[in-house]
FIMARLUM-112275 format. One record per atom (N, C-alpha, C, O): atom name; residue in three letters; z, y, x negated; residue number from 1. Coordinates in pm, 1 decimal. Example, Ala and Ser with C-alpha at 12.3 -4.5 7.8 and 13.67 -1.06 7.14 Angstrom:
! residues 2
ATOM; N; ALA; 780.0; -569.0; -1319.0; 1
ATOM; CA; ALA; 780.0; -450.0; -1230.0; 1
ATOM; C; ALA; 780.0; -330.0; -1320.0; 1
ATOM; O; ALA; 846.5; -331.9; -1423.6; 1
ATOM; N; SER; 708.0; -225.0; -1285.0; 2
ATOM; CA; SER; 714.0; -106.0; -1367.0; 2
ATOM; C; SER; 787.0; 3.0; -1290.0; 2
ATOM; O; SER; 803.9; 113.8; -1340.9; 2
END
This chain:
! residues 71
ATOM; N; MET; 2435.7; -2160.8; -491.0; 1
ATOM; CA; MET; 2336.6; -2097.0; -563.9; 1
ATOM; C; MET; 2278.2; -2234.8; -680.8; 1
ATOM; O; MET; 2347.5; -2328.6; -720.1; 1
ATOM; N; ASN; 2160.4; -2212.4; -708.9; 2
ATOM; CA; ASN; 2110.1; -2325.7; -800.0; 2
ATOM; C; ASN; 2096.2; -2228.1; -881.0; 2
ATOM; O; ASN; 2060.4; -2113.3; -854.7; 2
ATOM; N; LEU; 2141.4; -2300.0; -1039.0; 3
ATOM; CA; LEU; 2144.5; -2280.3; -1152.0; 3
ATOM; C; LEU; 2027.1; -2337.3; -1259.6; 3
ATOM; O; LEU; 2029.3; -2337.5; -1382.6; 3
ATOM; N; VAL; 1939.6; -2378.1; -1179.8; 4
ATOM; CA; VAL; 1837.0; -2475.6; -1273.7; 4
ATOM; C; VAL; 1726.5; -2361.1; -1235.7; 4
ATOM; O; VAL; 1722.5; -2304.5; -1126.5; 4
ATOM; N; PRO; 1633.5; -2335.9; -1350.1; 5
ATOM; CA; PRO; 1535.1; -2251.6; -1284.5; 5
ATOM; C; PRO; 1394.6; -2340.5; -1209.6; 5
ATOM; O; PRO; 1365.2; -2460.0; -1207.6; 5
ATOM; N; THR; 1369.7; -2293.7; -1187.9; 6
ATOM; CA; THR; 1227.5; -2330.9; -1108.5; 6
ATOM; C; THR; 1135.8; -2283.9; -1219.5; 6
ATOM; O; THR; 1181.6; -2184.7; -1276.4; 6
ATOM; N; VAL; 1023.3; -2324.9; -1265.4; 7
ATOM; CA; VAL; 863.8; -2290.2; -1351.5; 7
ATOM; C; VAL; 804.6; -2354.1; -1238.0; 7
ATOM; O; VAL; 847.4; -2446.1; -1168.4; 7
ATOM; N; GLU; 691.9; -2284.6; -1231.6; 8
ATOM; CA; GLU; 565.8; -2306.0; -1163.7; 8
ATOM; C; GLU; 464.8; -2227.9; -1208.1; 8
ATOM; O; GLU; 483.7; -2106.8; -1219.8; 8
ATOM; N; ILE; 312.6; -2299.7; -1247.1; 9
ATOM; CA; ILE; 217.0; -2244.5; -1309.4; 9
ATOM; C; ILE; 70.0; -2313.0; -1225.1; 9
ATOM; O; ILE; 25.3; -2427.7; -1223.1; 9
ATOM; N; ARG; 27.6; -2197.1; -1166.5; 10
ATOM; CA; ARG; -96.3; -2184.2; -1062.5; 10
ATOM; C; ARG; -241.3; -2121.5; -1154.8; 10
ATOM; O; ARG; -247.0; -2043.7; -1250.0; 10
ATOM; N; SER; -312.2; -2169.5; -1104.1; 11
ATOM; CA; SER; -450.8; -2113.7; -1132.6; 11
ATOM; C; SER; -471.0; -1935.7; -1134.5; 11
ATOM; O; SER; -418.3; -1872.6; -1042.8; 11
ATOM; N; ALA; -515.6; -1892.9; -1196.2; 12
ATOM; CA; ALA; -496.1; -1718.3; -1229.0; 12
ATOM; C; ALA; -596.1; -1711.5; -1093.9; 12
ATOM; O; ALA; -689.7; -1790.4; -1080.8; 12
ATOM; N; HIS; -564.7; -1608.2; -996.0; 13
ATOM; CA; HIS; -619.8; -1532.9; -891.2; 13
ATOM; C; HIS; -707.7; -1404.1; -926.6; 13
ATOM; O; HIS; -705.6; -1357.6; -1040.6; 13
ATOM; N; LEU; -776.5; -1354.4; -835.6; 14
ATOM; CA; LEU; -828.4; -1196.9; -862.7; 14
ATOM; C; LEU; -736.8; -1113.4; -864.6; 14
ATOM; O; LEU; -727.9; -1031.5; -956.0; 14
ATOM; N; SER; -654.5; -1118.5; -767.3; 15
ATOM; CA; SER; -498.9; -1063.3; -742.4; 15
ATOM; C; SER; -428.5; -1037.6; -863.9; 15
ATOM; O; SER; -322.1; -975.6; -864.1; 15
ATOM; N; ASP; -491.8; -1089.6; -984.8; 16
ATOM; CA; ASP; -351.0; -1102.4; -1133.3; 16
ATOM; C; ASP; -414.2; -1030.3; -1185.8; 16
ATOM; O; ASP; -367.8; -994.6; -1294.1; 16
ATOM; N; CYS; -541.1; -972.1; -1147.8; 17
ATOM; CA; CYS; -586.5; -881.5; -1267.2; 17
ATOM; C; CYS; -492.3; -762.1; -1307.2; 17
ATOM; O; CYS; -472.9; -724.6; -1422.8; 17
ATOM; N; HIS; -427.8; -699.2; -1175.0; 18
ATOM; CA; HIS; -305.9; -586.7; -1238.3; 18
ATOM; C; HIS; -215.3; -594.3; -1361.0; 18
ATOM; O; HIS; -197.4; -522.9; -1459.7; 18
ATOM; N; ASP; -152.5; -738.1; -1304.1; 19
ATOM; CA; ASP; -42.2; -785.2; -1370.9; 19
ATOM; C; ASP; -103.3; -807.9; -1536.2; 19
ATOM; O; ASP; -52.7; -757.7; -1636.6; 19
ATOM; N; ILE; -207.1; -884.0; -1532.7; 20
ATOM; CA; ILE; -255.1; -948.3; -1670.1; 20
ATOM; C; ILE; -281.7; -802.6; -1756.6; 20
ATOM; O; ILE; -260.4; -795.4; -1877.7; 20
ATOM; N; LEU; -336.6; -676.8; -1666.6; 21
ATOM; CA; LEU; -394.4; -613.1; -1800.8; 21
ATOM; C; LEU; -255.1; -486.4; -1830.0; 21
ATOM; O; LEU; -254.8; -390.3; -1906.9; 21
ATOM; N; ARG; -143.1; -537.3; -1731.2; 22
ATOM; CA; ARG; -45.4; -453.5; -1744.1; 22
ATOM; C; ARG; 43.6; -528.8; -1891.0; 22
ATOM; O; ARG; 82.2; -464.5; -1988.6; 22
ATOM; N; TRP; 54.7; -630.1; -1877.0; 23
ATOM; CA; TRP; 40.5; -747.1; -1995.4; 23
ATOM; C; TRP; 5.9; -738.1; -2092.0; 23
ATOM; O; TRP; 77.3; -754.5; -2191.0; 23
ATOM; N; ARG; -105.6; -711.2; -2094.5; 24
ATOM; CA; ARG; -214.3; -719.4; -2204.5; 24
ATOM; C; ARG; -172.0; -545.9; -2282.6; 24
ATOM; O; ARG; -172.5; -524.3; -2403.8; 24
ATOM; N; ASN; -150.3; -478.7; -2211.7; 25
ATOM; CA; ASN; -174.7; -356.0; -2249.0; 25
ATOM; C; ASN; 13.5; -276.8; -2277.9; 25
ATOM; O; ASN; 52.9; -162.0; -2298.3; 25
ATOM; N; ASP; 103.1; -450.2; -2260.7; 26
ATOM; CA; ASP; 214.5; -354.1; -2330.2; 26
ATOM; C; ASP; 231.7; -340.6; -2466.3; 26
ATOM; O; ASP; 160.3; -401.5; -2546.0; 26
ATOM; N; ARG; 321.2; -265.3; -2500.2; 27
ATOM; CA; ARG; 321.0; -217.9; -2630.3; 27
ATOM; C; ARG; 355.7; -310.4; -2744.9; 27
ATOM; O; ARG; 318.1; -301.6; -2861.8; 27
ATOM; N; SER; 437.9; -404.3; -2687.1; 28
ATOM; CA; SER; 456.6; -498.6; -2786.3; 28
ATOM; C; SER; 363.5; -613.5; -2796.1; 28
ATOM; O; SER; 358.4; -686.1; -2895.4; 28
ATOM; N; THR; 280.7; -629.7; -2676.8; 29
ATOM; CA; THR; 146.4; -694.8; -2687.0; 29
ATOM; C; THR; 59.2; -647.8; -2750.8; 29
ATOM; O; THR; -6.1; -717.5; -2828.4; 29
ATOM; N; ARG; 41.2; -544.6; -2737.4; 30
ATOM; CA; ARG; -75.4; -448.6; -2853.0; 30
ATOM; C; ARG; -2.8; -487.8; -2991.2; 30
ATOM; O; ARG; -76.5; -536.7; -3076.7; 30
ATOM; N; ALA; 114.5; -474.0; -3018.4; 31
ATOM; CA; ALA; 157.0; -448.1; -3160.3; 31
ATOM; C; ALA; 113.7; -592.4; -3219.6; 31
ATOM; O; ALA; 81.6; -597.6; -3338.3; 31
ATOM; N; MET; 111.8; -724.6; -3130.3; 32
ATOM; CA; MET; 86.4; -839.9; -3201.0; 32
ATOM; C; MET; -40.9; -857.0; -3194.5; 32
ATOM; O; MET; -70.7; -936.5; -3283.7; 32
ATOM; N; SER; -170.2; -811.9; -3112.6; 33
ATOM; CA; SER; -300.2; -858.0; -3143.7; 33
ATOM; C; SER; -370.7; -753.2; -3230.6; 33
ATOM; O; SER; -348.4; -641.7; -3277.8; 33
ATOM; N; LEU; -477.3; -855.5; -3227.4; 34
ATOM; CA; LEU; -618.4; -809.0; -3327.9; 34
ATOM; C; LEU; -660.5; -675.4; -3295.5; 34
ATOM; O; LEU; -703.2; -613.0; -3392.6; 34
ATOM; N; SER; -660.2; -619.5; -3194.5; 35
ATOM; CA; SER; -724.0; -481.1; -3124.4; 35
ATOM; C; SER; -561.4; -438.5; -3083.9; 35
ATOM; O; SER; -494.6; -521.9; -3022.8; 35
ATOM; N; GLN; -523.0; -354.0; -3107.2; 36
ATOM; CA; GLN; -387.6; -255.9; -3110.8; 36
ATOM; C; GLN; -422.4; -176.8; -2992.3; 36
ATOM; O; GLN; -323.2; -161.5; -2921.0; 36
ATOM; N; GLU; -554.8; -107.2; -2934.5; 37
ATOM; CA; GLU; -622.1; 14.4; -2851.3; 37
ATOM; C; GLU; -573.6; -101.2; -2725.7; 37
ATOM; O; GLU; -582.3; -223.6; -2715.8; 37
ATOM; N; ALA; -512.5; 21.4; -2628.4; 38
ATOM; CA; ALA; -473.5; -41.4; -2529.7; 38
ATOM; C; ALA; -630.3; -33.3; -2455.3; 38
ATOM; O; ALA; -730.5; 25.4; -2496.1; 38
ATOM; N; VAL; -607.9; -127.7; -2311.9; 39
ATOM; CA; VAL; -768.5; -181.1; -2268.2; 39
ATOM; C; VAL; -761.5; -78.9; -2166.5; 39
ATOM; O; VAL; -653.2; -49.4; -2116.0; 39
ATOM; N; ASP; -876.9; -18.8; -2130.6; 40
ATOM; CA; ASP; -945.2; 33.5; -2011.0; 40
ATOM; C; ASP; -933.1; -44.8; -1893.6; 40
ATOM; O; ASP; -948.0; -166.3; -1907.3; 40
ATOM; N; PRO; -907.8; 3.0; -1775.1; 41
ATOM; CA; PRO; -861.3; -86.6; -1632.6; 41
ATOM; C; PRO; -1002.0; -139.7; -1625.9; 41
ATOM; O; PRO; -1022.2; -259.5; -1645.4; 41
ATOM; N; GLN; -1132.8; -28.5; -1590.2; 42
ATOM; CA; GLN; -1205.7; -76.0; -1565.1; 42
ATOM; C; GLN; -1317.8; -189.5; -1659.7; 42
ATOM; O; GLN; -1397.9; -274.9; -1621.6; 42
ATOM; N; GLU; -1280.5; -145.3; -1783.9; 43
ATOM; CA; GLU; -1320.9; -267.5; -1874.3; 43
ATOM; C; GLU; -1238.1; -392.9; -1811.1; 43
ATOM; O; GLU; -1303.3; -449.1; -1723.1; 43
ATOM; N; HIS; -1149.4; -432.3; -1827.8; 44
ATOM; CA; HIS; -1067.1; -529.4; -1765.4; 44
ATOM; C; HIS; -1095.6; -627.1; -1682.6; 44
ATOM; O; HIS; -1112.4; -748.5; -1694.1; 44
ATOM; N; GLN; -1098.3; -536.9; -1581.1; 45
ATOM; CA; GLN; -1160.5; -571.7; -1415.9; 45
ATOM; C; GLN; -1293.3; -624.2; -1443.5; 45
ATOM; O; GLN; -1318.0; -733.7; -1392.9; 45
ATOM; N; ASP; -1368.3; -578.2; -1501.3; 46
ATOM; CA; ASP; -1543.4; -653.4; -1522.9; 46
ATOM; C; ASP; -1491.1; -756.4; -1597.9; 46
ATOM; O; ASP; -1520.8; -868.7; -1557.0; 46
ATOM; N; TRP; -1409.9; -749.1; -1712.8; 47
ATOM; CA; TRP; -1400.1; -859.4; -1822.7; 47
ATOM; C; TRP; -1324.4; -990.9; -1691.5; 47
ATOM; O; TRP; -1384.7; -1095.5; -1667.6; 47
ATOM; N; TYR; -1227.6; -965.4; -1642.6; 48
ATOM; CA; TYR; -1166.6; -1048.1; -1571.6; 48
ATOM; C; TYR; -1239.7; -1106.7; -1443.9; 48
ATOM; O; TYR; -1182.1; -1198.2; -1384.9; 48
ATOM; N; ARG; -1334.0; -1071.9; -1407.1; 49
ATOM; CA; ARG; -1432.7; -1112.8; -1279.8; 49
ATOM; C; ARG; -1529.6; -1221.8; -1382.9; 49
ATOM; O; ARG; -1560.2; -1333.1; -1340.0; 49
ATOM; N; ARG; -1562.3; -1186.3; -1488.4; 50
ATOM; CA; ARG; -1642.3; -1255.4; -1574.8; 50
ATOM; C; ARG; -1575.9; -1397.6; -1553.8; 50
ATOM; O; ARG; -1619.0; -1492.1; -1487.7; 50
ATOM; N; PHE; -1472.7; -1388.4; -1619.4; 51
ATOM; CA; PHE; -1399.2; -1485.5; -1638.5; 51
ATOM; C; PHE; -1346.9; -1585.9; -1541.8; 51
ATOM; O; PHE; -1343.1; -1708.9; -1546.2; 51
ATOM; N; LEU; -1316.4; -1518.6; -1473.1; 52
ATOM; CA; LEU; -1293.1; -1588.7; -1341.0; 52
ATOM; C; LEU; -1428.6; -1661.9; -1268.3; 52
ATOM; O; LEU; -1391.8; -1744.1; -1184.3; 52
ATOM; N; ASP; -1552.6; -1653.4; -1278.7; 53
ATOM; CA; ASP; -1644.8; -1653.3; -1249.4; 53
ATOM; C; ASP; -1719.7; -1733.9; -1276.4; 53
ATOM; O; ASP; -1811.6; -1780.4; -1208.9; 53
ATOM; N; ASP; -1671.9; -1767.4; -1422.6; 54
ATOM; CA; ASP; -1701.4; -1894.7; -1536.3; 54
ATOM; C; ASP; -1671.1; -1991.3; -1526.3; 54
ATOM; O; ASP; -1548.7; -2003.3; -1531.5; 54
ATOM; N; PRO; -1743.6; -2110.3; -1508.1; 55
ATOM; CA; PRO; -1688.1; -2218.5; -1484.7; 55
ATOM; C; PRO; -1632.0; -2301.2; -1598.2; 55
ATOM; O; PRO; -1572.6; -2406.1; -1573.4; 55
ATOM; N; LYS; -1646.8; -2262.8; -1707.1; 56
ATOM; CA; LYS; -1598.8; -2322.1; -1832.9; 56
ATOM; C; LYS; -1447.7; -2262.3; -1900.2; 56
ATOM; O; LYS; -1375.1; -2286.7; -1996.6; 56
ATOM; N; ASN; -1452.4; -2173.7; -1789.1; 57
ATOM; CA; ASN; -1269.5; -2100.1; -1830.5; 57
ATOM; C; ASN; -1191.1; -2146.2; -1742.8; 57
ATOM; O; ASN; -1222.3; -2189.3; -1631.8; 57
ATOM; N; SER; -1065.0; -2137.1; -1799.4; 58
ATOM; CA; SER; -942.1; -2205.4; -1689.9; 58
ATOM; C; SER; -841.1; -2064.7; -1761.7; 58
ATOM; O; SER; -833.6; -2034.0; -1880.7; 58
ATOM; N; GLY; -767.7; -1994.4; -1635.8; 59
ATOM; CA; GLY; -670.3; -1912.4; -1666.3; 59
ATOM; C; GLY; -568.8; -1991.1; -1560.6; 59
ATOM; O; GLY; -602.7; -2063.0; -1466.5; 59
ATOM; N; PHE; -409.5; -1950.1; -1611.6; 60
ATOM; CA; PHE; -319.4; -1957.8; -1550.9; 60
ATOM; C; PHE; -203.1; -1876.9; -1536.2; 60
ATOM; O; PHE; -168.4; -1797.4; -1623.5; 60
ATOM; N; VAL; -144.0; -1893.0; -1433.5; 61
ATOM; CA; VAL; -12.7; -1784.6; -1405.7; 61
ATOM; C; VAL; 123.4; -1830.7; -1414.3; 61
ATOM; O; VAL; 155.6; -1898.4; -1316.6; 61
ATOM; N; GLY; 237.2; -1810.8; -1524.3; 62
ATOM; CA; GLY; 331.7; -1861.6; -1481.1; 62
ATOM; C; GLY; 465.7; -1768.3; -1406.7; 62
ATOM; O; GLY; 492.0; -1648.5; -1417.1; 62
ATOM; N; PHE; 529.0; -1869.5; -1335.8; 63
ATOM; CA; PHE; 603.6; -1800.1; -1275.3; 63
ATOM; C; PHE; 757.4; -1856.2; -1305.0; 63
ATOM; O; PHE; 768.2; -1977.5; -1322.9; 63
ATOM; N; LEU; 864.9; -1781.9; -1310.4; 64
ATOM; CA; LEU; 998.3; -1854.5; -1304.5; 64
ATOM; C; LEU; 1073.1; -1798.8; -1191.0; 64
ATOM; O; LEU; 1069.1; -1678.6; -1164.7; 64
ATOM; N; ASN; 1140.5; -1883.1; -1123.9; 65
ATOM; CA; ASN; 1197.6; -1845.9; -1021.2; 65
ATOM; C; ASN; 1136.3; -1781.6; -931.9; 65
ATOM; O; ASN; 1197.9; -1722.2; -843.4; 65
ATOM; N; GLU; 1010.7; -1782.4; -939.5; 66
ATOM; CA; GLU; 887.2; -1750.0; -822.0; 66
ATOM; C; GLU; 877.9; -1569.3; -861.1; 66
ATOM; O; GLU; 852.8; -1485.2; -774.8; 66
ATOM; N; GLU; 903.6; -1536.6; -1006.9; 67
ATOM; CA; GLU; 873.4; -1443.2; -1046.2; 67
ATOM; C; GLU; 748.5; -1429.2; -1168.1; 67
ATOM; O; GLU; 760.1; -1502.2; -1266.5; 67
ATOM; N; LYS; 671.0; -1367.6; -1162.7; 68
ATOM; CA; LYS; 562.0; -1351.2; -1235.4; 68
ATOM; C; LYS; 581.2; -1326.8; -1356.3; 68
ATOM; O; LYS; 601.7; -1206.5; -1372.3; 68
ATOM; N; ILE; 585.1; -1403.8; -1479.8; 69
ATOM; CA; ILE; 619.2; -1412.2; -1581.3; 69
ATOM; C; ILE; 519.0; -1378.1; -1686.0; 69
ATOM; O; ILE; 544.8; -1284.3; -1761.3; 69
ATOM; N; GLY; 396.6; -1450.4; -1700.3; 70
ATOM; CA; GLY; 304.6; -1443.4; -1792.4; 70
ATOM; C; GLY; 145.5; -1520.9; -1727.6; 70
ATOM; O; GLY; 111.4; -1561.5; -1616.5; 70
ATOM; N; TRP; 89.6; -1514.7; -1839.9; 71
ATOM; CA; TRP; -86.0; -1580.5; -1813.4; 71
ATOM; C; TRP; -119.9; -1660.3; -1930.8; 71
ATOM; O; TRP; -230.0; -1714.9; -1938.6; 71
END
C-alpha cells in the first residue's frame, strides 16, 4: 500500500464541464462567491465551451490519487 499521495494536474477538457458545474454550484462554494446563485447548467456549458475555445484562457483540473478534486 502506497501511503504517499499522488497529485496530478492536467489541462481541462470538455468532459470536465459537469464536475466543474457541480463544484461551482456546491453550497459552500456559492456561500463564498460574489454571486451566490446557482449557475444554470446550459449557461455554464455555453460559458465553458467559450472558455475552452479562447486561446488566452488556461484551465486545469487537479487529481489526488486519481480522483478528480478541483478546477
